[in-house]
PDB file of N, CA, C and O in Angstrom, chain B, residues numbered from 101:
ATOM      1  N   MET B 101     -19.762  -9.245  19.351  1.00  0.00           N
ATOM      2  CA  MET B 101     -19.067  -8.090  19.290  1.00  0.00           C
ATOM      3  C   MET B 101     -18.293  -7.979  18.076  1.00  0.00           C
ATOM      4  O   MET B 101     -17.633  -8.960  17.734  1.00  0.00           O
ATOM      5  N   THR B 102     -18.273  -6.881  17.340  1.00  0.00           N
ATOM      6  CA  THR B 102     -17.594  -6.883  16.028  1.00  0.00           C
ATOM      7  C   THR B 102     -16.211  -6.246  16.233  1.00  0.00           C
ATOM      8  O   THR B 102     -16.017  -5.513  17.204  1.00  0.00           O
ATOM      9  N   ASP B 103     -15.297  -6.498  15.385  1.00  0.00           N
ATOM     10  CA  ASP B 103     -13.944  -6.056  15.368  1.00  0.00           C
ATOM     11  C   ASP B 103     -13.869  -4.665  14.667  1.00  0.00           C
ATOM     12  O   ASP B 103     -14.086  -4.619  13.456  1.00  0.00           O
ATOM     13  N   MET B 104     -13.594  -3.607  15.310  1.00  0.00           N
ATOM     14  CA  MET B 104     -13.702  -2.260  14.672  1.00  0.00           C
ATOM     15  C   MET B 104     -12.296  -1.814  14.205  1.00  0.00           C
ATOM     16  O   MET B 104     -12.142  -0.634  13.889  1.00  0.00           O
ATOM     17  N   THR B 105     -11.284  -2.661  14.142  1.00  0.00           N
ATOM     18  CA  THR B 105      -9.913  -2.276  13.705  1.00  0.00           C
ATOM     19  C   THR B 105      -9.805  -2.279  12.246  1.00  0.00           C
ATOM     20  O   THR B 105      -8.915  -1.609  11.723  1.00  0.00           O
ATOM     21  N   ASN B 106     -10.635  -2.977  11.516  1.00  0.00           N
ATOM     22  CA  ASN B 106     -10.634  -3.112  10.068  1.00  0.00           C
ATOM     23  C   ASN B 106      -9.276  -3.486   9.601  1.00  0.00           C
ATOM     24  O   ASN B 106      -8.683  -2.863   8.721  1.00  0.00           O
ATOM     25  N   LYS B 107      -8.792  -4.554  10.235  1.00  0.00           N
ATOM     26  CA  LYS B 107      -7.546  -5.256   9.768  1.00  0.00           C
ATOM     27  C   LYS B 107      -7.662  -5.780   8.390  1.00  0.00           C
ATOM     28  O   LYS B 107      -8.722  -6.255   7.979  1.00  0.00           O
ATOM     29  N   ARG B 108      -6.517  -5.698   7.616  1.00  0.00           N
ATOM     30  CA  ARG B 108      -6.491  -6.260   6.327  1.00  0.00           C
ATOM     31  C   ARG B 108      -5.660  -7.578   6.329  1.00  0.00           C
ATOM     32  O   ARG B 108      -4.638  -7.660   7.011  1.00  0.00           O
ATOM     33  N   ASN B 109      -6.095  -8.582   5.579  1.00  0.00           N
ATOM     34  CA  ASN B 109      -5.401  -9.707   5.423  1.00  0.00           C
ATOM     35  C   ASN B 109      -4.067  -9.487   4.711  1.00  0.00           C
ATOM     36  O   ASN B 109      -4.049  -8.939   3.609  1.00  0.00           O
ATOM     37  N   ILE B 110      -2.963  -9.897   5.307  1.00  0.00           N
ATOM     38  CA  ILE B 110      -1.779  -9.724   4.658  1.00  0.00           C
ATOM     39  C   ILE B 110      -1.466 -11.134   3.889  1.00  0.00           C
ATOM     40  O   ILE B 110      -1.304 -12.224   4.438  1.00  0.00           O
ATOM     41  N   THR B 111      -1.423 -10.871   2.576  1.00  0.00           N
ATOM     42  CA  THR B 111      -1.160 -11.985   1.638  1.00  0.00           C
ATOM     43  C   THR B 111       0.093 -11.670   0.804  1.00  0.00           C
ATOM     44  O   THR B 111       0.635 -10.567   0.879  1.00  0.00           O
ATOM     45  N   ILE B 112       0.533 -12.631   0.030  1.00  0.00           N
ATOM     46  CA  ILE B 112       1.784 -12.455  -0.660  1.00  0.00           C
ATOM     47  C   ILE B 112       1.555 -11.348  -1.706  1.00  0.00           C
ATOM     48  O   ILE B 112       2.466 -10.562  -1.967  1.00  0.00           O
ATOM     49  N   GLY B 113       0.379 -11.274  -2.297  1.00  0.00           N
ATOM     50  CA  GLY B 113      -0.014 -10.252  -3.276  1.00  0.00           C
ATOM     51  C   GLY B 113       0.149  -8.795  -2.621  1.00  0.00           C
ATOM     52  O   GLY B 113       0.722  -7.854  -3.170  1.00  0.00           O
ATOM     53  N   TYR B 114      -0.441  -8.774  -1.381  1.00  0.00           N
ATOM     54  CA  TYR B 114      -0.436  -7.547  -0.722  1.00  0.00           C
ATOM     55  C   TYR B 114       1.048  -7.013  -0.489  1.00  0.00           C
ATOM     56  O   TYR B 114       1.396  -5.863  -0.756  1.00  0.00           O
ATOM     57  N   ILE B 115       1.784  -7.888  -0.014  1.00  0.00           N
ATOM     58  CA  ILE B 115       3.209  -7.664   0.279  1.00  0.00           C
ATOM     59  C   ILE B 115       3.996  -7.216  -1.011  1.00  0.00           C
ATOM     60  O   ILE B 115       4.789  -6.274  -0.998  1.00  0.00           O
ATOM     61  N   PHE B 116       3.714  -7.952  -2.099  1.00  0.00           N
ATOM     62  CA  PHE B 116       4.281  -7.574  -3.366  1.00  0.00           C
ATOM     63  C   PHE B 116       3.985  -6.170  -3.877  1.00  0.00           C
ATOM     64  O   PHE B 116       4.881  -5.415  -4.256  1.00  0.00           O
ATOM     65  N   PHE B 117       2.734  -5.862  -3.872  1.00  0.00           N
ATOM     66  CA  PHE B 117       2.319  -4.564  -4.327  1.00  0.00           C
ATOM     67  C   PHE B 117       2.607  -3.468  -3.382  1.00  0.00           C
ATOM     68  O   PHE B 117       2.647  -2.314  -3.808  1.00  0.00           O
ATOM     69  N   TYR B 118       2.815  -3.737  -2.107  1.00  0.00           N
ATOM     70  CA  TYR B 118       3.233  -2.857  -1.114  1.00  0.00           C
ATOM     71  C   TYR B 118       4.626  -2.334  -1.469  1.00  0.00           C
ATOM     72  O   TYR B 118       4.983  -1.157  -1.518  1.00  0.00           O
ATOM     73  N   LEU B 119       5.416  -3.548  -1.732  1.00  0.00           N
ATOM     74  CA  LEU B 119       6.793  -3.252  -2.005  1.00  0.00           C
ATOM     75  C   LEU B 119       7.130  -2.539  -3.202  1.00  0.00           C
ATOM     76  O   LEU B 119       8.052  -1.729  -3.292  1.00  0.00           O
ATOM     77  N   LEU B 120       6.262  -2.911  -4.212  1.00  0.00           N
ATOM     78  CA  LEU B 120       6.356  -2.403  -5.680  1.00  0.00           C
ATOM     79  C   LEU B 120       6.013  -0.869  -5.673  1.00  0.00           C
ATOM     80  O   LEU B 120       6.645  -0.092  -6.389  1.00  0.00           O
ATOM     81  N   PHE B 121       5.037  -0.466  -4.879  1.00  0.00           N
ATOM     82  CA  PHE B 121       4.629   0.921  -4.827  1.00  0.00           C
ATOM     83  C   PHE B 121       5.370   1.674  -3.808  1.00  0.00           C
ATOM     84  O   PHE B 121       5.130   2.878  -3.720  1.00  0.00           O
ATOM     85  N   SER B 122       6.218   1.153  -3.041  1.00  0.00           N
ATOM     86  CA  SER B 122       7.049   1.884  -2.028  1.00  0.00           C
ATOM     87  C   SER B 122       8.131   2.772  -2.627  1.00  0.00           C
ATOM     88  O   SER B 122       8.828   2.349  -3.550  1.00  0.00           O
ATOM     89  N   VAL B 123       8.288   3.995  -2.120  1.00  0.00           N
ATOM     90  CA  VAL B 123       9.386   4.677  -2.672  1.00  0.00           C
ATOM     91  C   VAL B 123      10.672   4.210  -2.027  1.00  0.00           C
ATOM     92  O   VAL B 123      11.744   4.218  -2.632  1.00  0.00           O
ATOM     93  N   ASP B 124      10.533   3.817  -0.822  1.00  0.00           N
ATOM     94  CA  ASP B 124      11.871   3.341  -0.130  1.00  0.00           C
ATOM     95  C   ASP B 124      12.287   2.103  -0.830  1.00  0.00           C
ATOM     96  O   ASP B 124      13.508   1.968  -0.902  1.00  0.00           O
ATOM     97  N   THR B 125      11.596   1.202  -1.344  1.00  0.00           N
ATOM     98  CA  THR B 125      12.046  -0.085  -2.049  1.00  0.00           C
ATOM     99  C   THR B 125      12.835   0.413  -3.205  1.00  0.00           C
ATOM    100  O   THR B 125      13.899  -0.153  -3.457  1.00  0.00           O
ATOM    101  N   TRP B 126      12.433   1.413  -3.939  1.00  0.00           N
ATOM    102  CA  TRP B 126      13.124   1.890  -5.128  1.00  0.00           C
ATOM    103  C   TRP B 126      14.315   2.569  -4.763  1.00  0.00           C
ATOM    104  O   TRP B 126      15.295   2.434  -5.495  1.00  0.00           O
ATOM    105  N   ARG B 127      14.393   3.358  -3.632  1.00  0.00           N
ATOM    106  CA  ARG B 127      15.632   4.063  -3.264  1.00  0.00           C
ATOM    107  C   ARG B 127      16.632   3.110  -2.776  1.00  0.00           C
ATOM    108  O   ARG B 127      17.814   3.362  -3.010  1.00  0.00           O
ATOM    109  N   ILE B 128      16.289   1.939  -2.064  1.00  0.00           N
ATOM    110  CA  ILE B 128      17.254   0.829  -1.662  1.00  0.00           C
ATOM    111  C   ILE B 128      17.784   0.302  -2.908  1.00  0.00           C
ATOM    112  O   ILE B 128      19.003   0.240  -3.067  1.00  0.00           O
ATOM    113  N   LEU B 129      16.898  -0.119  -3.888  1.00  0.00           N
ATOM    114  CA  LEU B 129      17.360  -0.885  -5.042  1.00  0.00           C
ATOM    115  C   LEU B 129      18.325  -0.023  -5.839  1.00  0.00           C
ATOM    116  O   LEU B 129      19.357  -0.502  -6.310  1.00  0.00           O
ATOM    117  N   LEU B 130      17.936   1.424  -6.006  1.00  0.00           N
ATOM    118  CA  LEU B 130      18.872   2.180  -6.755  1.00  0.00           C
ATOM    119  C   LEU B 130      20.109   2.432  -6.088  1.00  0.00           C
ATOM    120  O   LEU B 130      21.141   2.613  -6.734  1.00  0.00           O
ATOM    121  N   GLY B 131      20.078   2.457  -4.762  1.00  0.00           N
ATOM    122  CA  GLY B 131      21.381   2.571  -4.080  1.00  0.00           C
ATOM    123  C   GLY B 131      22.335   1.415  -4.169  1.00  0.00           C
ATOM    124  O   GLY B 131      23.553   1.533  -4.300  1.00  0.00           O
ATOM    125  N   ILE B 132      21.687   0.319  -4.089  1.00  0.00           N
ATOM    126  CA  ILE B 132      22.431  -0.952  -4.380  1.00  0.00           C
ATOM    127  C   ILE B 132      23.104  -1.053  -5.709  1.00  0.00           C
ATOM    128  O   ILE B 132      24.271  -1.407  -5.877  1.00  0.00           O
ATOM    129  N   LEU B 133      22.155  -0.668  -6.747  1.00  0.00           N
ATOM    130  CA  LEU B 133      22.686  -0.637  -8.097  1.00  0.00           C
ATOM    131  C   LEU B 133      23.862   0.375  -8.332  1.00  0.00           C
ATOM    132  O   LEU B 133      24.838   0.042  -9.004  1.00  0.00           O
ATOM    133  N   ILE B 134      23.746   1.630  -7.759  1.00  0.00           N
ATOM    134  CA  ILE B 134      24.864   2.558  -7.766  1.00  0.00           C
ATOM    135  C   ILE B 134      26.034   1.871  -7.184  1.00  0.00           C
ATOM    136  O   ILE B 134      27.043   1.784  -7.884  1.00  0.00           O
ATOM    137  N   SER B 135      26.030   1.378  -6.014  1.00  0.00           N
ATOM    138  CA  SER B 135      27.132   0.753  -5.335  1.00  0.00           C
ATOM    139  C   SER B 135      27.797  -0.380  -6.176  1.00  0.00           C
ATOM    140  O   SER B 135      29.017  -0.492  -6.290  1.00  0.00           O
ATOM    141  N   ILE B 136      26.891  -1.202  -6.751  1.00  0.00           N
ATOM    142  CA  ILE B 136      27.281  -2.367  -7.612  1.00  0.00           C
ATOM    143  C   ILE B 136      28.167  -1.812  -8.800  1.00  0.00           C
ATOM    144  O   ILE B 136      29.249  -2.293  -9.137  1.00  0.00           O
ATOM    145  N   LEU B 137      27.560  -0.762  -9.363  1.00  0.00           N
ATOM    146  CA  LEU B 137      28.253  -0.088 -10.536  1.00  0.00           C
ATOM    147  C   LEU B 137      29.497   0.688 -10.358  1.00  0.00           C
ATOM    148  O   LEU B 137      30.401   0.637 -11.192  1.00  0.00           O
ATOM    149  N   LEU B 138      29.562   1.433  -9.242  1.00  0.00           N
ATOM    150  CA  LEU B 138      30.558   2.341  -9.079  1.00  0.00           C
ATOM    151  C   LEU B 138      31.805   1.891  -8.226  1.00  0.00           C
ATOM    152  O   LEU B 138      32.887   2.448  -8.407  1.00  0.00           O
ATOM    153  N   THR B 139      31.661   0.908  -7.319  1.00  0.00           N
ATOM    154  CA  THR B 139      32.577   0.345  -6.466  1.00  0.00           C
ATOM    155  C   THR B 139      33.728  -0.275  -7.181  1.00  0.00           C
ATOM    156  O   THR B 139      34.881   0.005  -6.852  1.00  0.00           O
ATOM    157  N   PRO B 140      33.455  -1.124  -8.169  1.00  0.00           N
ATOM    158  CA  PRO B 140      34.623  -1.699  -8.899  1.00  0.00           C
ATOM    159  C   PRO B 140      35.425  -0.613  -9.672  1.00  0.00           C
ATOM    160  O   PRO B 140      36.634  -0.780  -9.830  1.00  0.00           O
ATOM    161  N   GLN B 141      34.825   0.455 -10.143  1.00  0.00           N
ATOM    162  CA  GLN B 141      35.533   1.405 -10.828  1.00  0.00           C
ATOM    163  C   GLN B 141      36.522   2.224  -9.780  1.00  0.00           C
ATOM    164  O   GLN B 141      37.666   2.561 -10.083  1.00  0.00           O
ATOM    165  N   LEU B 142      35.998   2.448  -8.701  1.00  0.00           N
ATOM    166  CA  LEU B 142      36.835   3.000  -7.564  1.00  0.00           C
ATOM    167  C   LEU B 142      37.950   2.182  -7.108  1.00  0.00           C
ATOM    168  O   LEU B 142      39.033   2.685  -6.811  1.00  0.00           O
ATOM    169  N   LEU B 143      37.685   0.783  -7.038  1.00  0.00           N
ATOM    170  CA  LEU B 143      38.691  -0.058  -6.577  1.00  0.00           C
ATOM    171  C   LEU B 143      39.859  -0.135  -7.547  1.00  0.00           C
ATOM    172  O   LEU B 143      40.999  -0.370  -7.147  1.00  0.00           O
ATOM    173  N   LYS B 144      39.550   0.075  -8.882  1.00  0.00           N
ATOM    174  CA  LYS B 144      40.682   0.042  -9.790  1.00  0.00           C
ATOM    175  C   LYS B 144      41.636   1.130  -9.458  1.00  0.00           C
ATOM    176  O   LYS B 144      42.836   0.893  -9.589  1.00  0.00           O
ATOM    177  N   THR B 145      41.262   2.241  -9.062  1.00  0.00           N
ATOM    178  CA  THR B 145      42.119   3.443  -8.852  1.00  0.00           C
ATOM    179  C   THR B 145      42.873   3.336  -7.550  1.00  0.00           C
ATOM    180  O   THR B 145      44.007   3.795  -7.418  1.00  0.00           O
ATOM    181  N   ASN B 146      42.163   2.672  -6.521  1.00  0.00           N
ATOM    182  CA  ASN B 146      42.790   2.624  -5.202  1.00  0.00           C
ATOM    183  C   ASN B 146      42.326   1.224  -4.564  1.00  0.00           C
ATOM    184  O   ASN B 146      41.268   1.128  -3.942  1.00  0.00           O
ATOM    185  N   PRO B 147      43.180   0.177  -4.763  1.00  0.00           N
ATOM    186  CA  PRO B 147      42.899  -1.125  -4.259  1.00  0.00           C
ATOM    187  C   PRO B 147      42.761  -1.073  -2.654  1.00  0.00           C
ATOM    188  O   PRO B 147      43.396  -0.289  -1.949  1.00  0.00           O
ATOM    189  N   MET B 148      41.900  -1.958  -2.215  1.00  0.00           N
ATOM    190  CA  MET B 148      41.721  -1.871  -0.677  1.00  0.00           C
ATOM    191  C   MET B 148      41.583  -3.344  -0.224  1.00  0.00           C
ATOM    192  O   MET B 148      41.359  -4.256  -1.019  1.00  0.00           O
ATOM    193  N   THR B 149      41.730  -3.512   1.102  1.00  0.00           N
ATOM    194  CA  THR B 149      41.552  -4.785   1.662  1.00  0.00           C
ATOM    195  C   THR B 149      40.093  -5.324   1.568  1.00  0.00           C
ATOM    196  O   THR B 149      39.249  -4.575   1.076  1.00  0.00           O
ATOM    197  N   GLY B 150      39.755  -6.468   1.968  1.00  0.00           N
ATOM    198  CA  GLY B 150      38.358  -6.894   1.938  1.00  0.00           C
ATOM    199  C   GLY B 150      37.474  -6.118   2.694  1.00  0.00           C
ATOM    200  O   GLY B 150      36.390  -5.728   2.260  1.00  0.00           O
ATOM    201  N   SER B 151      37.967  -5.850   3.970  1.00  0.00           N
ATOM    202  CA  SER B 151      36.911  -5.049   4.757  1.00  0.00           C
ATOM    203  C   SER B 151      36.778  -3.575   4.235  1.00  0.00           C
ATOM    204  O   SER B 151      35.727  -2.962   4.420  1.00  0.00           O
ATOM    205  N   GLY B 152      37.786  -3.032   3.617  1.00  0.00           N
ATOM    206  CA  GLY B 152      37.710  -1.773   2.996  1.00  0.00           C
ATOM    207  C   GLY B 152      36.888  -1.742   1.765  1.00  0.00           C
ATOM    208  O   GLY B 152      36.301  -0.711   1.435  1.00  0.00           O
ATOM    209  N   GLU B 153      36.820  -2.897   1.037  1.00  0.00           N
ATOM    210  CA  GLU B 153      35.897  -2.909  -0.039  1.00  0.00           C
ATOM    211  C   GLU B 153      34.388  -3.070   0.406  1.00  0.00           C
ATOM    212  O   GLU B 153      33.501  -2.423  -0.150  1.00  0.00           O
ATOM    213  N   ILE B 154      34.156  -3.886   1.347  1.00  0.00           N
ATOM    214  CA  ILE B 154      32.929  -4.016   1.863  1.00  0.00           C
ATOM    215  C   ILE B 154      32.377  -2.605   2.405  1.00  0.00           C
ATOM    216  O   ILE B 154      31.237  -2.224   2.140  1.00  0.00           O
ATOM    217  N   MET B 155      33.196  -1.931   3.116  1.00  0.00           N
ATOM    218  CA  MET B 155      32.728  -0.637   3.602  1.00  0.00           C
ATOM    219  C   MET B 155      32.509   0.328   2.510  1.00  0.00           C
ATOM    220  O   MET B 155      31.638   1.190   2.628  1.00  0.00           O
ATOM    221  N   LEU B 156      33.241   0.239   1.457  1.00  0.00           N
ATOM    222  CA  LEU B 156      33.016   1.130   0.284  1.00  0.00           C
ATOM    223  C   LEU B 156      31.634   0.762  -0.447  1.00  0.00           C
ATOM    224  O   LEU B 156      30.892   1.633  -0.899  1.00  0.00           O
ATOM    225  N   TYR B 157      31.377  -0.532  -0.514  1.00  0.00           N
ATOM    226  CA  TYR B 157      30.014  -0.843  -1.138  1.00  0.00           C
ATOM    227  C   TYR B 157      28.949  -0.340  -0.233  1.00  0.00           C
ATOM    228  O   TYR B 157      27.949   0.183  -0.724  1.00  0.00           O
ATOM    229  N   ILE B 158      29.099  -0.468   1.156  1.00  0.00           N
ATOM    230  CA  ILE B 158      27.812   0.015   2.030  1.00  0.00           C
ATOM    231  C   ILE B 158      27.854   1.525   1.956  1.00  0.00           C
ATOM    232  O   ILE B 158      26.773   2.115   1.952  1.00  0.00           O
ATOM    233  N   MET B 159      29.001   2.232   1.895  1.00  0.00           N
ATOM    234  CA  MET B 159      28.915   3.674   1.910  1.00  0.00           C
ATOM    235  C   MET B 159      28.313   4.091   0.542  1.00  0.00           C
ATOM    236  O   MET B 159      27.463   4.981   0.573  1.00  0.00           O
ATOM    237  N   LEU B 160      28.626   3.596  -0.558  1.00  0.00           N
ATOM    238  CA  LEU B 160      28.151   3.962  -1.863  1.00  0.00           C
ATOM    239  C   LEU B 160      26.571   3.520  -1.912  1.00  0.00           C
ATOM    240  O   LEU B 160      25.795   4.235  -2.546  1.00  0.00           O
ATOM    241  N   ALA B 161      26.153   2.490  -1.327  1.00  0.00           N
ATOM    242  CA  ALA B 161      24.759   2.161  -1.214  1.00  0.00           C
ATOM    243  C   ALA B 161      24.039   3.212  -0.514  1.00  0.00           C
ATOM    244  O   ALA B 161      22.984   3.636  -0.986  1.00  0.00           O
ATOM    245  N   GLY B 162      24.574   3.722   0.697  1.00  0.00           N
ATOM    246  CA  GLY B 162      24.028   4.682   1.466  1.00  0.00           C
ATOM    247  C   GLY B 162      23.874   6.076   0.707  1.00  0.00           C
ATOM    248  O   GLY B 162      22.825   6.716   0.782  1.00  0.00           O
ATOM    249  N   ILE B 163      24.902   6.482   0.022  1.00  0.00           N
ATOM    250  CA  ILE B 163      24.913   7.695  -0.818  1.00  0.00           C
ATOM    251  C   ILE B 163      23.918   7.500  -1.941  1.00  0.00           C
ATOM    252  O   ILE B 163      23.150   8.408  -2.260  1.00  0.00           O
ATOM    253  N   GLY B 164      23.927   6.262  -2.575  1.00  0.00           N
ATOM    254  CA  GLY B 164      22.977   6.164  -3.553  1.00  0.00           C
ATOM    255  C   GLY B 164      21.493   6.244  -3.161  1.00  0.00           C
ATOM    256  O   GLY B 164      20.620   6.755  -3.862  1.00  0.00           O
ATOM    257  N   TRP B 165      21.317   5.689  -1.982  1.00  0.00           N
ATOM    258  CA  TRP B 165      19.980   5.788  -1.333  1.00  0.00           C
ATOM    259  C   TRP B 165      19.564   7.293  -1.013  1.00  0.00           C
ATOM    260  O   TRP B 165      18.391   7.630  -1.174  1.00  0.00           O
ATOM    261  N   ALA B 166      20.483   8.162  -0.579  1.00  0.00           N
ATOM    262  CA  ALA B 166      20.302   9.501  -0.374  1.00  0.00           C
ATOM    263  C   ALA B 166      20.092  10.394  -1.579  1.00  0.00           C
ATOM    264  O   ALA B 166      19.396  11.403  -1.468  1.00  0.00           O
ATOM    265  N   ILE B 167      20.638  10.078  -2.673  1.00  0.00           N
ATOM    266  CA  ILE B 167      20.569  10.891  -3.838  1.00  0.00           C
ATOM    267  C   ILE B 167      19.386  10.483  -4.754  1.00  0.00           C
ATOM    268  O   ILE B 167      18.994  11.242  -5.640  1.00  0.00           O
ATOM    269  N   THR B 168      18.838   9.304  -4.531  1.00  0.00           N
ATOM    270  CA  THR B 168      17.684   8.864  -5.414  1.00  0.00           C
ATOM    271  C   THR B 168      16.279   9.032  -4.966  1.00  0.00           C
ATOM    272  O   THR B 168      15.374   8.312  -5.389  1.00  0.00           O
ATOM    273  N   ALA B 169      16.104   9.990  -4.104  1.00  0.00           N
ATOM    274  CA  ALA B 169      14.770  10.295  -3.585  1.00  0.00           C
ATOM    275  C   ALA B 169      13.852  10.683  -4.833  1.00  0.00           C
ATOM    276  O   ALA B 169      12.768  10.111  -4.955  1.00  0.00           O
ATOM    277  N   TYR B 170      14.219  11.548  -5.672  1.00  0.00           N
ATOM    278  CA  TYR B 170      13.353  12.046  -6.618  1.00  0.00           C
ATOM    279  C   TYR B 170      13.109  11.006  -7.756  1.00  0.00           C
ATOM    280  O   TYR B 170      11.956  10.870  -8.166  1.00  0.00           O
ATOM    281  N   PRO B 171      14.088  10.286  -8.277  1.00  0.00           N
ATOM    282  CA  PRO B 171      13.925   9.265  -9.234  1.00  0.00           C
ATOM    283  C   PRO B 171      12.962   8.018  -8.632  1.00  0.00           C
ATOM    284  O   PRO B 171      12.124   7.445  -9.327  1.00  0.00           O
ATOM    285  N   ALA B 172      13.195   7.736  -7.387  1.00  0.00           N
ATOM    286  CA  ALA B 172      12.380   6.686  -6.760  1.00  0.00           C
ATOM    287  C   ALA B 172      10.985   7.120  -6.596  1.00  0.00           C
ATOM    288  O   ALA B 172      10.073   6.319  -6.807  1.00  0.00           O
ATOM    289  N   LYS B 173      10.754   8.334  -6.234  1.00  0.00           N
ATOM    290  CA  LYS B 173       9.385   8.763  -6.204  1.00  0.00           C
ATOM    291  C   LYS B 173       8.674   8.735  -7.536  1.00  0.00           C
ATOM    292  O   LYS B 173       7.504   8.377  -7.665  1.00  0.00           O
ATOM    293  N   SER B 174       9.446   9.129  -8.503  1.00  0.00           N
ATOM    294  CA  SER B 174       8.937   9.194  -9.832  1.00  0.00           C
ATOM    295  C   SER B 174       8.566   7.693 -10.327  1.00  0.00           C
ATOM    296  O   SER B 174       7.521   7.470 -10.937  1.00  0.00           O
ATOM    297  N   ILE B 175       9.404   6.796 -10.048  1.00  0.00           N
ATOM    298  CA  ILE B 175       9.172   5.431 -10.524  1.00  0.00           C
ATOM    299  C   ILE B 175       7.877   4.852  -9.668  1.00  0.00           C
ATOM    300  O   ILE B 175       6.968   4.285 -10.275  1.00  0.00           O
ATOM    301  N   ALA B 176       7.839   5.005  -8.356  1.00  0.00           N
ATOM    302  CA  ALA B 176       6.735   4.592  -7.591  1.00  0.00           C
ATOM    303  C   ALA B 176       5.350   5.154  -8.093  1.00  0.00           C
ATOM    304  O   ALA B 176       4.342   4.454  -8.191  1.00  0.00           O
ATOM    305  N   LEU B 177       5.412   6.471  -8.394  1.00  0.00           N
ATOM    306  CA  LEU B 177       4.242   7.158  -8.883  1.00  0.00           C
ATOM    307  C   LEU B 177       3.726   6.693 -10.212  1.00  0.00           C
ATOM    308  O   LEU B 177       2.528   6.573 -10.468  1.00  0.00           O
ATOM    309  N   PHE B 178       4.805   6.415 -11.119  1.00  0.00           N
ATOM    310  CA  PHE B 178       4.523   5.964 -12.419  1.00  0.00           C
ATOM    311  C   PHE B 178       3.834   4.576 -12.409  1.00  0.00           C
ATOM    312  O   PHE B 178       2.855   4.346 -13.119  1.00  0.00           O
ATOM    313  N   LEU B 179       4.403   3.628 -11.546  1.00  0.00           N
ATOM    314  CA  LEU B 179       3.880   2.313 -11.421  1.00  0.00           C
ATOM    315  C   LEU B 179       2.443   2.302 -10.822  1.00  0.00           C
ATOM    316  O   LEU B 179       1.573   1.546 -11.254  1.00  0.00           O
ATOM    317  N   ARG B 180       2.245   3.167  -9.820  1.00  0.00           N
ATOM    318  CA  ARG B 180       0.929   3.276  -9.228  1.00  0.00           C
ATOM    319  C   ARG B 180      -0.110   3.709 -10.235  1.00  0.00           C
ATOM    320  O   ARG B 180      -1.214   3.165 -10.273  1.00  0.00           O
ATOM    321  N   LYS B 181       0.233   4.671 -11.037  1.00  0.00           N
ATOM    322  CA  LYS B 181      -0.629   5.187 -12.134  1.00  0.00           C
ATOM    323  C   LYS B 181      -0.920   4.223 -13.130  1.00  0.00           C
ATOM    324  O   LYS B 181      -2.080   4.052 -13.505  1.00  0.00           O
ATOM    325  N   VAL B 182       0.119   3.517 -13.634  1.00  0.00           N
ATOM    326  CA  VAL B 182      -0.034   2.567 -14.734  1.00  0.00           C
ATOM    327  C   VAL B 182      -0.797   1.342 -14.294  1.00  0.00           C
ATOM    328  O   VAL B 182      -1.677   0.852 -15.002  1.00  0.00           O
ATOM    329  N   ILE B 183      -0.427   0.817 -13.032  1.00  0.00           N
ATOM    330  CA  ILE B 183      -1.139  -0.589 -12.601  1.00  0.00           C
ATOM    331  C   ILE B 183      -2.459  -0.314 -12.114  1.00  0.00           C
ATOM    332  O   ILE B 183      -3.413  -0.993 -12.493  1.00  0.00           O
ATOM    333  N   LEU B 184      -2.605   0.780 -11.176  1.00  0.00           N
ATOM    334  CA  LEU B 184      -3.862   0.955 -10.657  1.00  0.00           C
ATOM    335  C   LEU B 184      -5.030   1.510 -11.604  1.00  0.00           C
ATOM    336  O   LEU B 184      -6.209   1.204 -11.428  1.00  0.00           O
ATOM    337  N   ASN B 185      -4.617   2.295 -12.550  1.00  0.00           N
ATOM    338  CA  ASN B 185      -5.433   2.887 -13.490  1.00  0.00           C
ATOM    339  C   ASN B 185      -5.842   1.807 -14.568  1.00  0.00           C
ATOM    340  O   ASN B 185      -6.936   1.873 -15.128  1.00  0.00           O
ATOM    341  N   GLY B 186      -5.001   0.892 -14.815  1.00  0.00           N
ATOM    342  CA  GLY B 186      -5.214  -0.169 -15.706  1.00  0.00           C
ATOM    343  C   GLY B 186      -6.336  -1.145 -15.225  1.00  0.00           C
ATOM    344  O   GLY B 186      -6.986  -1.808 -16.034  1.00  0.00           O
ATOM    345  N   LYS B 187      -6.536  -1.207 -13.892  1.00  0.00           N
ATOM    346  CA  LYS B 187      -7.502  -2.087 -13.421  1.00  0.00           C
ATOM    347  C   LYS B 187      -9.010  -1.564 -13.430  1.00  0.00           C
ATOM    348  O   LYS B 187      -9.963  -2.306 -13.193  1.00  0.00           O
ATOM    349  N   GLN B 188      -9.119  -0.280 -13.714  1.00  0.00           N
ATOM    350  CA  GLN B 188     -10.533   0.311 -13.781  1.00  0.00           C
ATOM    351  C   GLN B 188     -11.110   0.254 -15.067  1.00  0.00           C
ATOM    352  O   GLN B 188     -12.243   0.696 -15.256  1.00  0.00           O
TER     353      GLN B 188
END
């Protein structure tokens, strides 16, 4: 009996390229980058407690994730085009 599910072997390379070409990966990374860049600037104007700082980092990462849909899609499509067309 043959297996009709056509399962793909999951390798480190497969996971790497899946993450590299995923729009959500880039949205998450850009959201974290925005949070890292903007939170210290906001804390200079309004100092907070430790838990307040953590919440501000998380909130800005979420806002960054939400507003970076178009740039993340552009990055992922560019990488797909460059890397996948380069192999042909």
